[in-house]
PDB file of N, CA, C and O in Angstrom:
ATOM      1  N   MET A   1      -4.052 -23.607-107.674  1.00  0.00           N
ATOM      2  CA  MET A   1      -4.320 -24.811-108.394  1.00  0.00           C
ATOM      3  C   MET A   1      -3.134 -25.778-108.374  1.00  0.00           C
ATOM      4  O   MET A   1      -3.148 -26.818-109.032  1.00  0.00           O
ATOM      5  N   VAL A   2      -2.113 -25.409-107.606  1.00  0.00           N
ATOM      6  CA  VAL A   2      -0.955 -26.280-107.450  1.00  0.00           C
ATOM      7  C   VAL A   2      -1.335 -27.443-106.527  1.00  0.00           C
ATOM      8  O   VAL A   2      -1.994 -27.247-105.506  1.00  0.00           O
ATOM      9  N   LYS A   3      -0.915 -28.641-106.897  1.00  0.00           N
ATOM     10  CA  LYS A   3      -1.214 -29.827-106.092  1.00  0.00           C
ATOM     11  C   LYS A   3      -0.806 -29.593-104.637  1.00  0.00           C
ATOM     12  O   LYS A   3       0.301 -29.131-104.360  1.00  0.00           O
ATOM     13  N   GLY A   4      -1.709 -29.915-103.718  1.00  0.00           N
ATOM     14  CA  GLY A   4      -1.425 -29.833-102.297  1.00  0.00           C
ATOM     15  C   GLY A   4      -1.709 -28.492-101.643  1.00  0.00           C
ATOM     16  O   GLY A   4      -1.804 -28.421-100.418  1.00  0.00           O
ATOM     17  N   GLU A   5      -1.847 -27.431-102.418  1.00  0.00           N
ATOM     18  CA  GLU A   5      -2.044 -26.102-101.829  1.00  0.00           C
ATOM     19  C   GLU A   5      -3.433 -25.933-101.224  1.00  0.00           C
ATOM     20  O   GLU A   5      -3.570 -25.299-100.178  1.00  0.00           O
ATOM     21  N   LEU A   6      -4.468 -26.486-101.860  1.00  0.00           N
ATOM     22  CA  LEU A   6      -5.813 -26.381-101.293  1.00  0.00           C
ATOM     23  C   LEU A   6      -5.892 -27.123 -99.965  1.00  0.00           C
ATOM     24  O   LEU A   6      -6.589 -26.687 -99.048  1.00  0.00           O
ATOM     25  N   GLU A   7      -5.188 -28.232 -99.861  1.00  0.00           N
ATOM     26  CA  GLU A   7      -5.166 -28.993 -98.620  1.00  0.00           C
ATOM     27  C   GLU A   7      -4.511 -28.191 -97.491  1.00  0.00           C
ATOM     28  O   GLU A   7      -4.926 -28.295 -96.337  1.00  0.00           O
ATOM     29  N   LYS A   8      -3.498 -27.399 -97.816  1.00  0.00           N
ATOM     30  CA  LYS A   8      -2.849 -26.551 -96.808  1.00  0.00           C
ATOM     31  C   LYS A   8      -3.832 -25.507 -96.279  1.00  0.00           C
ATOM     32  O   LYS A   8      -3.874 -25.227 -95.081  1.00  0.00           O
ATOM     33  N   ILE A   9      -4.620 -24.941 -97.188  1.00  0.00           N
ATOM     34  CA  ILE A   9      -5.624 -23.947 -96.784  1.00  0.00           C
ATOM     35  C   ILE A   9      -6.676 -24.613 -95.905  1.00  0.00           C
ATOM     36  O   ILE A   9      -7.039 -24.085 -94.854  1.00  0.00           O
ATOM     37  N   ARG A  10      -7.169 -25.781 -96.341  1.00  0.00           N
ATOM     38  CA  ARG A  10      -8.187 -26.503 -95.575  1.00  0.00           C
ATOM     39  C   ARG A  10      -7.685 -26.835 -94.174  1.00  0.00           C
ATOM     40  O   ARG A  10      -8.430 -26.723 -93.201  1.00  0.00           O
ATOM     41  N   ASP A  11      -6.429 -27.241 -94.074  1.00  0.00           N
ATOM     42  CA  ASP A  11      -5.866 -27.674 -92.798  1.00  0.00           C
ATOM     43  C   ASP A  11      -5.682 -26.532 -91.794  1.00  0.00           C
ATOM     44  O   ASP A  11      -5.372 -26.777 -90.628  1.00  0.00           O
ATOM     45  N   GLN A  12      -5.872 -25.299 -92.238  1.00  0.00           N
ATOM     46  CA  GLN A  12      -5.794 -24.165 -91.316  1.00  0.00           C
ATOM     47  C   GLN A  12      -7.065 -24.024 -90.477  1.00  0.00           C
ATOM     48  O   GLN A  12      -7.095 -23.252 -89.518  1.00  0.00           O
ATOM     49  N   HIS A  13      -8.109 -24.764 -90.835  1.00  0.00           N
ATOM     50  CA  HIS A  13      -9.378 -24.792 -90.098  1.00  0.00           C
ATOM     51  C   HIS A  13      -9.885 -23.381 -89.799  1.00  0.00           C
ATOM     52  O   HIS A  13     -10.142 -23.041 -88.644  1.00  0.00           O
ATOM     53  N   MET A  14     -10.026 -22.568 -90.840  1.00  0.00           N
ATOM     54  CA  MET A  14     -10.501 -21.204 -90.655  1.00  0.00           C
ATOM     55  C   MET A  14     -11.996 -21.210 -90.357  1.00  0.00           C
ATOM     56  O   MET A  14     -12.799 -21.726 -91.135  1.00  0.00           O
ATOM     57  N   LYS A  15     -12.343 -20.639 -89.242  1.00  0.00           N
ATOM     58  CA  LYS A  15     -13.721 -20.626 -88.766  1.00  0.00           C
ATOM     59  C   LYS A  15     -14.640 -19.936 -89.779  1.00  0.00           C
ATOM     60  O   LYS A  15     -14.349 -18.847 -90.272  1.00  0.00           O
ATOM     61  N   GLY A  16     -15.743 -20.598 -90.067  1.00  0.00           N
ATOM     62  CA  GLY A  16     -16.746 -20.029 -90.969  1.00  0.00           C
ATOM     63  C   GLY A  16     -16.463 -20.235 -92.444  1.00  0.00           C
ATOM     64  O   GLY A  16     -17.279 -19.858 -93.285  1.00  0.00           O
ATOM     65  N   MET A  17     -15.330 -20.821 -92.773  1.00  0.00           N
ATOM     66  CA  MET A  17     -14.983 -21.026 -94.180  1.00  0.00           C
ATOM     67  C   MET A  17     -15.370 -22.439 -94.608  1.00  0.00           C
ATOM     68  O   MET A  17     -15.213 -23.388 -93.840  1.00  0.00           O
ATOM     69  N   PRO A  18     -15.876 -22.580 -95.838  1.00  0.00           N
ATOM     70  CA  PRO A  18     -16.205 -23.919 -96.322  1.00  0.00           C
ATOM     71  C   PRO A  18     -14.930 -24.718 -96.589  1.00  0.00           C
ATOM     72  O   PRO A  18     -13.849 -24.145 -96.719  1.00  0.00           O
ATOM     73  N   ASP A  19     -15.060 -26.027 -96.669  1.00  0.00           N
ATOM     74  CA  ASP A  19     -13.919 -26.877 -97.011  1.00  0.00           C
ATOM     75  C   ASP A  19     -13.522 -26.570 -98.451  1.00  0.00           C
ATOM     76  O   ASP A  19     -14.272 -26.869 -99.380  1.00  0.00           O
ATOM     77  N   ILE A  20     -12.359 -25.980 -98.638  1.00  0.00           N
ATOM     78  CA  ILE A  20     -11.923 -25.513 -99.953  1.00  0.00           C
ATOM     79  C   ILE A  20     -11.740 -26.658-100.946  1.00  0.00           C
ATOM     80  O   ILE A  20     -11.955 -26.472-102.144  1.00  0.00           O
ATOM     81  N   VAL A  21     -11.353 -27.823-100.473  1.00  0.00           N
ATOM     82  CA  VAL A  21     -11.187 -28.977-101.365  1.00  0.00           C
ATOM     83  C   VAL A  21     -12.555 -29.452-101.848  1.00  0.00           C
ATOM     84  O   VAL A  21     -12.718 -29.769-103.027  1.00  0.00           O
ATOM     85  N   GLU A  22     -13.538 -29.504-100.950  1.00  0.00           N
ATOM     86  CA  GLU A  22     -14.893 -29.883-101.354  1.00  0.00           C
ATOM     87  C   GLU A  22     -15.468 -28.864-102.335  1.00  0.00           C
ATOM     88  O   GLU A  22     -16.139 -29.238-103.297  1.00  0.00           O
ATOM     89  N   LEU A  23     -15.211 -27.600-102.099  1.00  0.00           N
ATOM     90  CA  LEU A  23     -15.689 -26.537-102.994  1.00  0.00           C
ATOM     91  C   LEU A  23     -15.075 -26.695-104.380  1.00  0.00           C
ATOM     92  O   LEU A  23     -15.782 -26.633-105.387  1.00  0.00           O
ATOM     93  N   TYR A  24     -13.780 -26.896-104.432  1.00  0.00           N
ATOM     94  CA  TYR A  24     -13.074 -27.090-105.702  1.00  0.00           C
ATOM     95  C   TYR A  24     -13.621 -28.308-106.440  1.00  0.00           C
ATOM     96  O   TYR A  24     -13.935 -28.235-107.628  1.00  0.00           O
ATOM     97  N   ASP A  25     -13.733 -29.435-105.721  1.00  0.00           N
ATOM     98  CA  ASP A  25     -14.237 -30.666-106.333  1.00  0.00           C
ATOM     99  C   ASP A  25     -15.666 -30.482-106.833  1.00  0.00           C
ATOM    100  O   ASP A  25     -16.014 -30.976-107.905  1.00  0.00           O
ATOM    101  N   GLY A  26     -16.491 -29.778-106.072  1.00  0.00           N
ATOM    102  CA  GLY A  26     -17.866 -29.524-106.481  1.00  0.00           C
ATOM    103  C   GLY A  26     -17.947 -28.709-107.755  1.00  0.00           C
ATOM    104  O   GLY A  26     -18.754 -29.002-108.637  1.00  0.00           O
ATOM    105  N   ILE A  27     -17.111 -27.683-107.853  1.00  0.00           N
ATOM    106  CA  ILE A  27     -17.085 -26.860-109.068  1.00  0.00           C
ATOM    107  C   ILE A  27     -16.694 -27.705-110.273  1.00  0.00           C
ATOM    108  O   ILE A  27     -17.308 -27.602-111.334  1.00  0.00           O
ATOM    109  N   CYS A  28     -15.680 -28.533-110.110  1.00  0.00           N
ATOM    110  CA  CYS A  28     -15.231 -29.402-111.205  1.00  0.00           C
ATOM    111  C   CYS A  28     -16.318 -30.406-111.584  1.00  0.00           C
ATOM    112  O   CYS A  28     -16.554 -30.647-112.768  1.00  0.00           O
ATOM    113  N   ASN A  29     -16.979 -30.992-110.587  1.00  0.00           N
ATOM    114  CA  ASN A  29     -18.024 -31.974-110.853  1.00  0.00           C
ATOM    115  C   ASN A  29     -19.236 -31.371-111.557  1.00  0.00           C
ATOM    116  O   ASN A  29     -19.955 -32.071-112.270  1.00  0.00           O
ATOM    117  N   LEU A  30     -19.461 -30.084-111.358  1.00  0.00           N
ATOM    118  CA  LEU A  30     -20.574 -29.402-112.020  1.00  0.00           C
ATOM    119  C   LEU A  30     -20.194 -28.866-113.396  1.00  0.00           C
ATOM    120  O   LEU A  30     -20.993 -28.185-114.039  1.00  0.00           O
ATOM    121  N   GLY A  31     -18.990 -29.166-113.847  1.00  0.00           N
ATOM    122  CA  GLY A  31     -18.565 -28.744-115.180  1.00  0.00           C
ATOM    123  C   GLY A  31     -17.766 -27.462-115.224  1.00  0.00           C
ATOM    124  O   GLY A  31     -17.462 -26.952-116.303  1.00  0.00           O
ATOM    125  N   GLY A  32     -17.422 -26.933-114.054  1.00  0.00           N
ATOM    126  CA  GLY A  32     -16.591 -25.728-114.027  1.00  0.00           C
ATOM    127  C   GLY A  32     -15.208 -26.016-114.568  1.00  0.00           C
ATOM    128  O   GLY A  32     -14.708 -27.135-114.447  1.00  0.00           O
ATOM    129  N   LYS A  33     -14.595 -25.023-115.158  1.00  0.00           N
ATOM    130  CA  LYS A  33     -13.254 -25.172-115.719  1.00  0.00           C
ATOM    131  C   LYS A  33     -12.262 -24.380-114.887  1.00  0.00           C
ATOM    132  O   LYS A  33     -12.524 -23.242-114.499  1.00  0.00           O
ATOM    133  N   MET A  34     -11.129 -24.992-114.621  1.00  0.00           N
ATOM    134  CA  MET A  34     -10.042 -24.335-113.916  1.00  0.00           C
ATOM    135  C   MET A  34      -8.948 -24.055-114.932  1.00  0.00           C
ATOM    136  O   MET A  34      -8.349 -24.982-115.477  1.00  0.00           O
ATOM    137  N   MET A  35      -8.690 -22.799-115.185  1.00  0.00           N
ATOM    138  CA  MET A  35      -7.695 -22.414-116.183  1.00  0.00           C
ATOM    139  C   MET A  35      -6.587 -21.611-115.526  1.00  0.00           C
ATOM    140  O   MET A  35      -6.836 -20.759-114.674  1.00  0.00           O
ATOM    141  N   VAL A  36      -5.362 -21.896-115.937  1.00  0.00           N
ATOM    142  CA  VAL A  36      -4.199 -21.157-115.456  1.00  0.00           C
ATOM    143  C   VAL A  36      -3.452 -20.627-116.672  1.00  0.00           C
ATOM    144  O   VAL A  36      -3.250 -21.348-117.649  1.00  0.00           O
ATOM    145  N   CYS A  37      -3.054 -19.396-116.606  1.00  0.00           N
ATOM    146  CA  CYS A  37      -2.324 -18.746-117.691  1.00  0.00           C
ATOM    147  C   CYS A  37      -0.928 -19.352-117.830  1.00  0.00           C
ATOM    148  O   CYS A  37      -0.201 -19.505-116.849  1.00  0.00           O
ATOM    149  N   GLU A  38      -0.575 -19.689-119.053  1.00  0.00           N
ATOM    150  CA  GLU A  38       0.730 -20.296-119.292  1.00  0.00           C
ATOM    151  C   GLU A  38       1.878 -19.344-118.939  1.00  0.00           C
ATOM    152  O   GLU A  38       2.942 -19.805-118.526  1.00  0.00           O
ATOM    153  N   LEU A  39       1.690 -18.046-119.088  1.00  0.00           N
ATOM    154  CA  LEU A  39       2.733 -17.089-118.737  1.00  0.00           C
ATOM    155  C   LEU A  39       2.946 -17.017-117.220  1.00  0.00           C
ATOM    156  O   LEU A  39       4.057 -16.779-116.746  1.00  0.00           O
ATOM    157  N   CYS A  40       1.862 -17.229-116.474  1.00  0.00           N
ATOM    158  CA  CYS A  40       1.981 -17.224-115.008  1.00  0.00           C
ATOM    159  C   CYS A  40       2.800 -18.408-114.517  1.00  0.00           C
ATOM    160  O   CYS A  40       3.534 -18.295-113.535  1.00  0.00           O
ATOM    161  N   LEU A  41       2.678 -19.532-115.190  1.00  0.00           N
ATOM    162  CA  LEU A  41       3.479 -20.692-114.800  1.00  0.00           C
ATOM    163  C   LEU A  41       4.963 -20.356-114.861  1.00  0.00           C
ATOM    164  O   LEU A  41       5.717 -20.636-113.929  1.00  0.00           O
ATOM    165  N   THR A  42       5.362 -19.759-115.956  1.00  0.00           N
ATOM    166  CA  THR A  42       6.763 -19.388-116.133  1.00  0.00           C
ATOM    167  C   THR A  42       7.189 -18.367-115.082  1.00  0.00           C
ATOM    168  O   THR A  42       8.266 -18.484-114.497  1.00  0.00           O
ATOM    169  N   ALA A  43       6.351 -17.377-114.847  1.00  0.00           N
ATOM    170  CA  ALA A  43       6.685 -16.325-113.880  1.00  0.00           C
ATOM    171  C   ALA A  43       6.840 -16.872-112.468  1.00  0.00           C
ATOM    172  O   ALA A  43       7.614 -16.337-111.674  1.00  0.00           O
ATOM    173  N   LYS A  44       6.110 -17.928-112.155  1.00  0.00           N
ATOM    174  CA  LYS A  44       6.151 -18.518-110.808  1.00  0.00           C
ATOM    175  C   LYS A  44       7.031 -19.764-110.742  1.00  0.00           C
ATOM    176  O   LYS A  44       7.025 -20.475-109.737  1.00  0.00           O
ATOM    177  N   ASP A  45       7.784 -20.031-111.804  1.00  0.00           N
ATOM    178  CA  ASP A  45       8.658 -21.209-111.871  1.00  0.00           C
ATOM    179  C   ASP A  45       7.893 -22.512-111.628  1.00  0.00           C
ATOM    180  O   ASP A  45       8.372 -23.401-110.924  1.00  0.00           O
ATOM    181  N   LEU A  46       6.707 -22.614-112.217  1.00  0.00           N
ATOM    182  CA  LEU A  46       5.886 -23.810-112.095  1.00  0.00           C
ATOM    183  C   LEU A  46       5.813 -24.517-113.439  1.00  0.00           C
ATOM    184  O   LEU A  46       6.119 -23.941-114.483  1.00  0.00           O
ATOM    185  N   LYS A  47       5.403 -25.777-113.390  1.00  0.00           N
ATOM    186  CA  LYS A  47       5.222 -26.578-114.603  1.00  0.00           C
ATOM    187  C   LYS A  47       3.807 -27.124-114.615  1.00  0.00           C
ATOM    188  O   LYS A  47       3.149 -27.173-113.576  1.00  0.00           O
ATOM    189  N   ALA A  48       3.338 -27.533-115.774  1.00  0.00           N
ATOM    190  CA  ALA A  48       1.988 -28.085-115.902  1.00  0.00           C
ATOM    191  C   ALA A  48       1.787 -29.272-114.963  1.00  0.00           C
ATOM    192  O   ALA A  48       0.701 -29.443-114.409  1.00  0.00           O
ATOM    193  N   GLU A  49       2.807 -30.079-114.782  1.00  0.00           N
ATOM    194  CA  GLU A  49       2.669 -31.257-113.916  1.00  0.00           C
ATOM    195  C   GLU A  49       2.550 -30.893-112.432  1.00  0.00           C
ATOM    196  O   GLU A  49       2.225 -31.754-111.615  1.00  0.00           O
ATOM    197  N   ASP A  50       2.810 -29.624-112.073  1.00  0.00           N
ATOM    198  CA  ASP A  50       2.628 -29.164-110.699  1.00  0.00           C
ATOM    199  C   ASP A  50       1.159 -28.889-110.386  1.00  0.00           C
ATOM    200  O   ASP A  50       0.774 -28.788-109.221  1.00  0.00           O
ATOM    201  N   MET A  51       0.351 -28.768-111.423  1.00  0.00           N
ATOM    202  CA  MET A  51      -1.055 -28.409-111.265  1.00  0.00           C
ATOM    203  C   MET A  51      -1.927 -29.631-110.997  1.00  0.00           C
ATOM    204  O   MET A  51      -1.565 -30.757-111.336  1.00  0.00           O
ATOM    205  N   ARG A  52      -3.081 -29.387-110.384  1.00  0.00           N
ATOM    206  CA  ARG A  52      -4.070 -30.443-110.199  1.00  0.00           C
ATOM    207  C   ARG A  52      -4.511 -30.940-111.579  1.00  0.00           C
ATOM    208  O   ARG A  52      -4.416 -30.210-112.566  1.00  0.00           O
ATOM    209  N   LYS A  53      -4.993 -32.187-111.639  1.00  0.00           N
ATOM    210  CA  LYS A  53      -5.284 -32.808-112.937  1.00  0.00           C
ATOM    211  C   LYS A  53      -6.383 -32.096-113.717  1.00  0.00           C
ATOM    212  O   LYS A  53      -6.388 -32.171-114.946  1.00  0.00           O
ATOM    213  N   GLU A  54      -7.310 -31.412-113.060  1.00  0.00           N
ATOM    214  CA  GLU A  54      -8.418 -30.747-113.758  1.00  0.00           C
ATOM    215  C   GLU A  54      -8.012 -29.424-114.399  1.00  0.00           C
ATOM    216  O   GLU A  54      -8.752 -28.884-115.221  1.00  0.00           O
ATOM    217  N   VAL A  55      -6.873 -28.910-114.042  1.00  0.00           N
ATOM    218  CA  VAL A  55      -6.437 -27.585-114.499  1.00  0.00           C
ATOM    219  C   VAL A  55      -6.013 -27.617-115.965  1.00  0.00           C
ATOM    220  O   VAL A  55      -5.249 -28.480-116.396  1.00  0.00           O
ATOM    221  N   GLN A  56      -6.528 -26.660-116.706  1.00  0.00           N
ATOM    222  CA  GLN A  56      -6.135 -26.484-118.103  1.00  0.00           C
ATOM    223  C   GLN A  56      -5.153 -25.319-118.183  1.00  0.00           C
ATOM    224  O   GLN A  56      -5.415 -24.242-117.647  1.00  0.00           O
ATOM    225  N   ILE A  57      -4.039 -25.534-118.843  1.00  0.00           N
ATOM    226  CA  ILE A  57      -3.067 -24.466-119.057  1.00  0.00           C
ATOM    227  C   ILE A  57      -3.437 -23.803-120.382  1.00  0.00           C
ATOM    228  O   ILE A  57      -3.465 -24.459-121.423  1.00  0.00           O
ATOM    229  N   VAL A  58      -3.719 -22.508-120.339  1.00  0.00           N
ATOM    230  CA  VAL A  58      -4.190 -21.810-121.531  1.00  0.00           C
ATOM    231  C   VAL A  58      -3.453 -20.483-121.706  1.00  0.00           C
ATOM    232  O   VAL A  58      -2.933 -19.902-120.753  1.00  0.00           O
ATOM    233  N   GLY A  59      -3.427 -20.038-122.925  1.00  0.00           N
ATOM    234  CA  GLY A  59      -2.919 -18.713-123.231  1.00  0.00           C
ATOM    235  C   GLY A  59      -4.056 -17.708-123.145  1.00  0.00           C
ATOM    236  O   GLY A  59      -5.224 -18.088-123.068  1.00  0.00           O
ATOM    237  N   ALA A  60      -3.720 -16.456-123.159  1.00  0.00           N
ATOM    238  CA  ALA A  60      -4.736 -15.406-123.055  1.00  0.00           C
ATOM    239  C   ALA A  60      -5.740 -15.491-124.199  1.00  0.00           C
ATOM    240  O   ALA A  60      -6.934 -15.282-123.985  1.00  0.00           O
ATOM    241  N   THR A  61      -5.280 -15.791-125.395  1.00  0.00           N
ATOM    242  CA  THR A  61      -6.167 -15.877-126.550  1.00  0.00           C
ATOM    243  C   THR A  61      -7.195 -16.985-126.367  1.00  0.00           C
ATOM    244  O   THR A  61      -8.376 -16.784-126.648  1.00  0.00           O
ATOM    245  N   SER A  62      -6.762 -18.144-125.904  1.00  0.00           N
ATOM    246  CA  SER A  62      -7.689 -19.252-125.662  1.00  0.00           C
ATOM    247  C   SER A  62      -8.691 -18.911-124.575  1.00  0.00           C
ATOM    248  O   SER A  62      -9.873 -19.241-124.679  1.00  0.00           O
ATOM    249  N   PHE A  63      -8.213 -18.251-123.535  1.00  0.00           N
ATOM    250  CA  PHE A  63      -9.096 -17.878-122.432  1.00  0.00           C
ATOM    251  C   PHE A  63     -10.162 -16.904-122.914  1.00  0.00           C
ATOM    252  O   PHE A  63     -11.354 -17.131-122.704  1.00  0.00           O
ATOM    253  N   VAL A  64      -9.744 -15.839-123.549  1.00  0.00           N
ATOM    254  CA  VAL A  64     -10.694 -14.832-124.015  1.00  0.00           C
ATOM    255  C   VAL A  64     -11.641 -15.435-125.056  1.00  0.00           C
ATOM    256  O   VAL A  64     -12.821 -15.087-125.097  1.00  0.00           O
ATOM    257  N   GLY A  65     -11.132 -16.330-125.890  1.00  0.00           N
ATOM    258  CA  GLY A  65     -11.966 -16.981-126.895  1.00  0.00           C
ATOM    259  C   GLY A  65     -13.055 -17.846-126.307  1.00  0.00           C
ATOM    260  O   GLY A  65     -14.051 -18.119-126.978  1.00  0.00           O
ATOM    261  N   SER A  66     -12.895 -18.282-125.081  1.00  0.00           N
ATOM    262  CA  SER A  66     -13.898 -19.126-124.440  1.00  0.00           C
ATOM    263  C   SER A  66     -15.001 -18.311-123.766  1.00  0.00           C
ATOM    264  O   SER A  66     -15.962 -18.897-123.268  1.00  0.00           O
ATOM    265  N   LEU A  67     -14.902 -17.010-123.733  1.00  0.00           N
ATOM    266  CA  LEU A  67     -15.825 -16.181-122.962  1.00  0.00           C
ATOM    267  C   LEU A  67     -17.193 -15.892-123.589  1.00  0.00           C
ATOM    268  O   LEU A  67     -18.146 -15.714-122.830  1.00  0.00           O
ATOM    269  N   PRO A  68     -17.362 -15.834-124.889  1.00  0.00           N
ATOM    270  CA  PRO A  68     -18.661 -15.406-125.432  1.00  0.00           C
ATOM    271  C   PRO A  68     -19.873 -16.181-124.910  1.00  0.00           C
ATOM    272  O   PRO A  68     -20.955 -15.605-124.804  1.00  0.00           O
ATOM    273  N   ASP A  69     -19.731 -17.438-124.589  1.00  0.00           N
ATOM    274  CA  ASP A  69     -20.857 -18.226-124.110  1.00  0.00           C
ATOM    275  C   ASP A  69     -21.059 -18.131-122.610  1.00  0.00           C
ATOM    276  O   ASP A  69     -22.015 -18.692-122.076  1.00  0.00           O
ATOM    277  N   ASN A  70     -20.191 -17.444-121.942  1.00  0.00           N
ATOM    278  CA  ASN A  70     -20.256 -17.358-120.484  1.00  0.00           C
ATOM    279  C   ASN A  70     -20.952 -16.072-120.054  1.00  0.00           C
ATOM    280  O   ASN A  70     -20.897 -15.059-120.751  1.00  0.00           O
ATOM    281  N   THR A  71     -21.604 -16.126-118.902  1.00  0.00           N
ATOM    282  CA  THR A  71     -22.250 -14.936-118.364  1.00  0.00           C
ATOM    283  C   THR A  71     -21.473 -14.358-117.203  1.00  0.00           C
ATOM    284  O   THR A  71     -21.759 -13.247-116.757  1.00  0.00           O
ATOM    285  N   MET A  72     -20.481 -15.105-116.701  1.00  0.00           N
ATOM    286  CA  MET A  72     -19.718 -14.638-115.547  1.00  0.00           C
ATOM    287  C   MET A  72     -18.274 -15.108-115.670  1.00  0.00           C
ATOM    288  O   MET A  72     -18.012 -16.239-116.081  1.00  0.00           O
ATOM    289  N   THR A  73     -17.353 -14.243-115.315  1.00  0.00           N
ATOM    290  CA  THR A  73     -15.936 -14.592-115.356  1.00  0.00           C
ATOM    291  C   THR A  73     -15.280 -14.183-114.057  1.00  0.00           C
ATOM    292  O   THR A  73     -15.489 -13.068-113.580  1.00  0.00           O
ATOM    293  N   PHE A  74     -14.478 -15.085-113.469  1.00  0.00           N
ATOM    294  CA  PHE A  74     -13.712 -14.767-112.283  1.00  0.00           C
ATOM    295  C   PHE A  74     -12.243 -14.752-112.673  1.00  0.00           C
ATOM    296  O   PHE A  74     -11.748 -15.712-113.265  1.00  0.00           O
ATOM    297  N   CYS A  75     -11.543 -13.677-112.348  1.00  0.00           N
ATOM    298  CA  CYS A  75     -10.115 -13.578-112.629  1.00  0.00           C
ATOM    299  C   CYS A  75      -9.405 -13.249-111.335  1.00  0.00           C
ATOM    300  O   CYS A  75      -9.840 -12.378-110.581  1.00  0.00           O
ATOM    301  N   PHE A  76      -8.306 -13.952-111.076  1.00  0.00           N
ATOM    302  CA  PHE A  76      -7.539 -13.715-109.859  1.00  0.00           C
ATOM    303  C   PHE A  76      -6.107 -13.446-110.212  1.00  0.00           C
ATOM    304  O   PHE A  76      -5.284 -13.219-109.324  1.00  0.00           O
TER     305      PHE A  76
END
């Protein structure tokens, strides 16, 4: 979710893979939420301003608190 990283993946032109930037934009346009753990930012020496504008920086409590209404969760 770091600015510019999806473009690097897209520019590799991996055969059979969808355009990762279009996929990301589509998820956001459909109301998907992109969340990054605040502790991971520190561990990776990143700052909130390094992230794409749609990304929400959240703590574990906020993330878990958002789950009851969801039917599917992806964690990476």
